[in-house]
Every structure is written in C-alpha cells, then in structure tokens.
C-alpha positions in Angstrom: 0.0 0.0 0.0 1.1 3.5 -0.7 2.1 5.8 2.1 1.7 9.5 2.4 3.3 11.8 4.9 2.3 15.4 5.6 4.7 17.7 7.5 3.1 20.9 8.8 5.6 23.5 10.0 3.5 25.9 12.0 4.5 29.0 13.9 4.4 27.3 17.3 4.8 23.6 16.5 5.8 21.2 13.8 3.6 18.1 13.2 3.8 15.1 11.0 1.2 12.5 10.1 2.0 9.3 8.1 -0.9 7.5 6.5 -1.4 4.3 4.4 -3.8 5.0 1.6 -6.1 2.3 0.1 -7.5 2.2 -3.5 -11.1 2.7 -2.2 -10.3 6.1 -0.6 -9.9 4.7 2.9 -6.8 5.2 4.9 -5.0 4.3 8.2 -2.9 6.6 10.2 0.4 4.9 10.9 2.2 7.5 12.9 1.9 11.0 14.4 4.7 13.2 15.6 4.8 16.6 17.1 7.6 19.0 18.3 7.2 22.4 19.9 9.5 24.8 17.9 8.1 28.3 18.5 9.5 29.3 15.1 7.7 32.7 15.2 9.2 33.7 18.6 11.0 37.0 18.6 10.5 37.7 14.9 9.9 41.4 15.8 8.7 44.1 13.5 11.3 43.1 10.9 9.8 39.6 10.7 13.2 37.8 10.9 13.3 34.2 11.9 15.8 33.9 14.7 18.7 31.5 14.9 17.7 29.6 18.1 14.2 29.1 16.7 15.6 27.9 13.3 17.9 25.5 15.0 15.0 24.0 17.1 13.0 23.7 13.9 15.8 21.9 12.0 16.2 19.4 14.9 12.4 18.7 14.7 12.5 18.3 10.9 15.5 16.0 11.1 13.6 13.8 13.6 10.7 13.6 11.2 13.0 12.6 8.3 14.6 9.9 10.5 11.2 8.5 11.3 10.3 8.4 7.6 13.3 6.2 6.7 11.5 3.0 7.7 8.7 3.5 5.1 8.9 2.3 1.5 6.9 3.8 -1.4 6.2 7.0 0.5 5.3 10.4 -0.8 6.1 13.4 1.4 4.5 16.8 1.3 6.0 19.4 3.6 4.3 22.7 4.1 4.9 25.9 6.2 2.4 28.4 7.4 2.4 31.9 8.9 5.8 32.3 10.4 7.7 31.3 7.2 5.1 33.1 5.1 5.7 36.4 6.9 9.5 36.0 7.3 11.7 38.5 5.6 14.5 35.9 5.5 12.2 33.2 4.1 14.4 32.3 1.1 17.5 31.8 3.3 15.4 29.6 5.7 14.0 27.4 3.0 17.5 26.9 1.5 18.8 26.0 4.9 16.0 23.5 5.4 16.7 21.9 2.0 20.4 21.7 2.7 20.0 20.1 6.2 17.0 17.9 5.7 16.5 17.6 1.9 12.9 18.7 2.4 11.3 20.9 -0.2 9.3 23.1 2.1 6.2 24.6 0.4 4.9 27.9 1.9 1.2 28.0 1.9 -0.7 31.2 1.3 -3.2 32.2 4.0 -6.1 31.3 1.7 -4.6 27.8 1.0 -4.1 27.3 4.7 -7.8 28.2 5.4 -8.9 25.9 2.6 -7.1 22.9 3.9 -8.6 23.6 7.3 -12.0 23.6 5.6 -11.3 20.2 3.9 -10.0 18.7 7.1 -13.0 19.8 9.2 -15.8 19.2 6.8 -14.7 15.7 5.8 -14.7 14.6 9.5 -17.5 16.6 11.1 -21.0 17.1 9.8 -20.8 20.8 9.3 -23.3 22.5 7.0 -23.6 26.0 8.3 -20.8 27.1 10.7 -17.8 29.3 11.2 -14.4 27.6 11.4 -11.6 29.3 13.4 -8.0 28.0 13.4 -5.8 29.9 15.8 -2.1 29.2 15.2 1.0 30.8 16.5 1.2 33.7 14.1 -2.1 33.7 12.2 -5.7 32.8 12.5 -7.8 31.4 9.6 -11.5 32.1 9.4 -13.9 30.2 7.1 -17.6 30.7 6.6 -19.4 27.5 5.7 -22.9 27.6 4.3 -24.6 24.6 2.7 -21.4 22.6 3.1 -19.5 25.1 0.9 -16.7 27.4 1.9 -18.2 30.8 0.9 -15.3 32.9 2.4 -11.8 32.0 3.6 -9.4 34.5 5.1 -6.2 34.5 7.1 -5.5 37.1 9.7 -2.0 38.0 11.1 -2.8 37.3 14.7 -2.0 34.1 16.7 -1.0 32.9 20.1 2.7 33.9 19.9 2.5 37.2 18.2 -0.5 38.5 20.1 1.3 37.7 23.3 4.5 39.3 22.1 2.8 42.5 20.8 0.3 43.2 23.6 0.4 40.9 26.6 2.6 40.1 29.6 3.7 36.5 29.8 3.0 36.4 33.6 -0.1 38.1 35.1 -1.8 40.0 32.3 -2.9 43.5 33.1 -6.3 45.0 32.2 -4.6 47.7 30.2 -2.7 45.3 27.9 -5.7 43.0 27.5 -7.9 45.9 26.4 -5.2 46.9 23.9 -5.2 43.4 22.5 -9.0 43.2 22.4 -9.1 46.5 20.5 -6.6 45.3 17.9 -8.4 42.0 17.3 -11.8 43.7 17.1 -10.5 46.0 14.5 -9.5 43.1 12.3 -12.9 41.4 12.7 -14.7 44.7 11.9 -12.7 44.8 8.6 -14.3 41.5 7.4 -17.6 42.5 5.9 -18.9 38.9 5.5 -18.7 38.2 9.2 -22.1 39.9 9.5 -23.5 37.0 7.4 -22.2 34.6 10.1 -24.2 36.0 13.0 -25.4 33.4 15.5 -23.8 30.5 13.6 -22.1 27.8 15.8 -18.3 27.6 15.7 -15.8 24.8 15.0 -12.3 25.5 16.3 -8.9 24.0 15.9 -5.3 25.0 16.6 -3.3 24.2 19.8 -4.7 27.0 22.0 -8.4 26.3 21.0 -8.0 22.6 21.5 -6.4 23.3 24.9 -9.7 25.0 25.9 -11.5 21.7 25.1 -9.0 19.7 27.1 -9.5 22.0 30.0 -13.2 21.6 29.8 -13.0 17.8 29.7 -10.8 17.8 32.8 -13.0 20.2 34.6 -16.1 18.1 33.8 -14.3 14.8 34.5 -15.0 13.5 31.0 -11.3 13.3 29.8 -12.0 9.9 28.1 -14.4 11.7 25.7 -12.8 12.2 22.3 -11.8 15.8 21.7 -12.9 15.6 18.0 -16.5 16.6 18.1 -16.5 17.6 21.7 -18.8 20.6 22.3 -19.1 23.3 25.0 -21.4 26.3 25.4 -20.2 29.9 25.0 -20.9 30.4 28.7 -18.4 27.6 29.7 -15.9 28.9 27.2 -16.0 32.4 28.8 -15.8 30.9 32.3 -12.7 28.9 31.4 -11.1 32.0 29.8 -11.8 34.1 32.9 -10.2 31.4 35.1 -7.0 31.6 32.9 -7.0 35.4 33.0 -7.1 35.4 36.8 -3.9 33.4 37.2 -0.2 34.2 36.9 2.1 32.1 34.7 3.0 29.6 37.4 -0.7 29.0 38.4 -1.7 28.8 34.7 0.8 25.9 34.3 -1.1 24.0 37.0 -4.5 24.2 35.3 -5.6 20.6 34.4 -5.6 20.2 30.6 -3.2 23.1 30.0 0.3 22.0 29.1 3.1 23.9 30.8 4.7 24.7 27.4 1.6 26.7 26.4 1.0 28.6 29.7 2.8 31.8 28.6 0.8 32.1 25.3 -2.6 30.6 26.2 -4.3 34.0 26.9 -3.2 35.4 23.5 -4.1 32.1 21.9 -7.7 32.1 23.2 -8.4 35.8 22.7 -9.5 35.5 19.0 -12.0 32.8 19.9 -13.4 34.7 22.9 -13.9 37.9 20.9 -15.4 36.1 17.9 -17.9 34.2 20.1 -19.0 37.6 21.4 -18.9 39.3 17.9 -21.0 36.6 16.3 -23.2 36.0 19.3 -22.5 32.3 18.8 -23.9 30.0 21.5 -21.5 27.0 21.2 -18.1 25.7 20.2 -17.2 22.3 18.8 -13.6 21.2 18.7 -11.9 19.6 15.7 -8.7 17.5 15.7 -8.6 17.6 11.9 -7.1 20.5 10.1 -4.4 21.3 7.6 -2.7 17.9 7.5 -5.9 16.1 7.2 -7.1 18.5 4.5 -3.9 17.9 2.5 -4.3 14.1 3.0 -7.9 14.2 1.8 -7.0 16.2 -1.3 -4.2 13.7 -2.1 -6.6 10.8 -1.7 -9.2 12.2 -4.0 -6.5 13.2 -6.6 -4.7 9.9 -6.6 -7.5 7.4 -6.2 -10.4 9.3 -7.7 -12.5 8.2 -4.7 -14.2 10.2 -2.0 -12.5 10.0 1.4 -13.6 7.1 3.6 -13.0 8.0 7.2 -11.9 5.1 9.4 -14.1 6.4 12.3 -16.6 8.9 11.0 -17.6 11.5 13.6 -21.4 11.4 14.2 -21.4 14.9 15.8 -23.5 17.4 13.9 -22.7 21.1 14.6 -25.0 23.0 12.4 -27.3 25.8 13.5 -30.4 23.6 12.8 -29.6 20.8 15.2 
C-alpha cells in the first residue's frame, strides 16, 4: 500500500502524520509526531526568523526525516504556514531546510491554509452552516461554511505567539494590555464584511490553543475519556474557562488541568481571537476539531490519486449545524 506523509511546520509547533492509503479512498494513520518549535518567537517588526528558533525547527524536521526512513513507497508533502510566510528571511530559511533535511518546504498562502482547514473539518464533522476558526502561533484562519460550501476564507496575522509578544505580559496579564489586545483583534474582525452573514452561527475551532480549551473543559467536567474531536461546549463555559485563565499568573496557569506547561505563557493570547469572535457573532457553542491542515492535504491527495471520496476510518457522528 502507498504511504503519504504530511509535515506541517507551524508558527508554534511542527507536526507530521504518516498514513497508508487504500485504493477505495480509505486510509489508516500509521504514525503521528509533534515537536514544539516556537518558530515565530522574537521575529519582531522586521519579521526575521531567529537562529535559536531555526535550530529548534531543524532538529524537529530531522527527527521527522529519521522516522520516515523506515517506510517504503512513501510520498512526502511538507508545508509551512504563517511564520515562514511572513518571514523577511524566508528564502534563506527554505534553502537552509533543504540543505540540512533535503525537504522541499512549500509555503502556503493564508487562503490555502484556510482551505485545507475547511477540507479537514468538513470531511470529519457534519458541518453544514458554521464558522471555522483555526488559531495558530502567528495567524488565524476564518472560514464561513454555508450549505457545506466554503463561501469565504481569510487568514489574519494574529495568533497565540505574536498576540502575546505584541500586547500581553507573559506572567499576570494587566487589564490595560488585555484591552489593547481586544481593540486590535476587534478592528480586524470589523474589517471582514462577510462576518455579518455569520451572526449566531455555531463555531468549529482548531489549533493548539483552542484545543487546549476543550482539554481544560474535559478535565473540569471529568470526561477526559471523551474524544476531543466533536466535543462541544457552550459559550458560557468557554467564557468561564477563559476568565479562570485570566485570573492566574504564569505559574498558576501551568497548574490548570488540561493546559500544558509549554503553552502557559501564550494561552491568553491564543484564546483571545475565539473569545472575541464568540461575542462578535453571538455564537452559542463551540465544537472542537482534531482535523485541520494535515488532514485536508491528505484528503485532497486521496481524491486526486484514487479518484475516490475520502472514507473516514471512524466517521464522527457529531452534527454542529445551526439547525440541530
């Protein structure tokens, strides 16, 4: 059977999924790997990828390459998102990656990133009329889905890492800095005319910070064995969890069940786009998706190479539309 690997180099983490593809469009995930790289850290106004972050990233990519050596007949697609997309030293970085790992790293546009999110979500969750939000380290993707079609897809230059670096303290966040961050994010939302067409639609969210919110909810409600993919909470619970995080300093945030210590310093920035969008849209609930860019790329590859529709190994039964 043919193997297909997707490497997703994000602004905060690098992830790889290896799958075995069958002729009927079905697939089996053979391996998943993840490394925290914080590639977008300290890029500054000049948008320069820094040497320590580049070195961490190269170590992660070399680990991925090492893991791929055991597979025969494998196709690899490696993509990079916001940090590399925005970097002024992008060309040098890509050449360095090629030299050290022999990977041809493809830089996705913001619209391509949003579209792969759409494919990943809508092929694994029954989503007919929803708003999808993917909050990464240096960008957030927004997709308006109506009648199972992506009517609008946009990428915004705000994420967990750069919102934190631009506006927020990493320890106890002050009201002044939080208000400044809120104002900046609200201005971006106000610039998107089609968001008015999404009023009161439910939301599907992905990205490390947003998924962390779901993990915190599962731990709080003692349902941690419930799969995160398709897990749903109300807007009220989302706001309460956010308020709890806001009230703690860095050390206390690291102790919150479901919140990894590595994410404690950026979680407030990472959750801010979701919280403001819930309020902006007057959306009453949030559903969490484990599928995103890598799955979207996989599904596109399956349809292109087999001519078949994607057959999910374990289709999610959760419906998240406004009508349900």
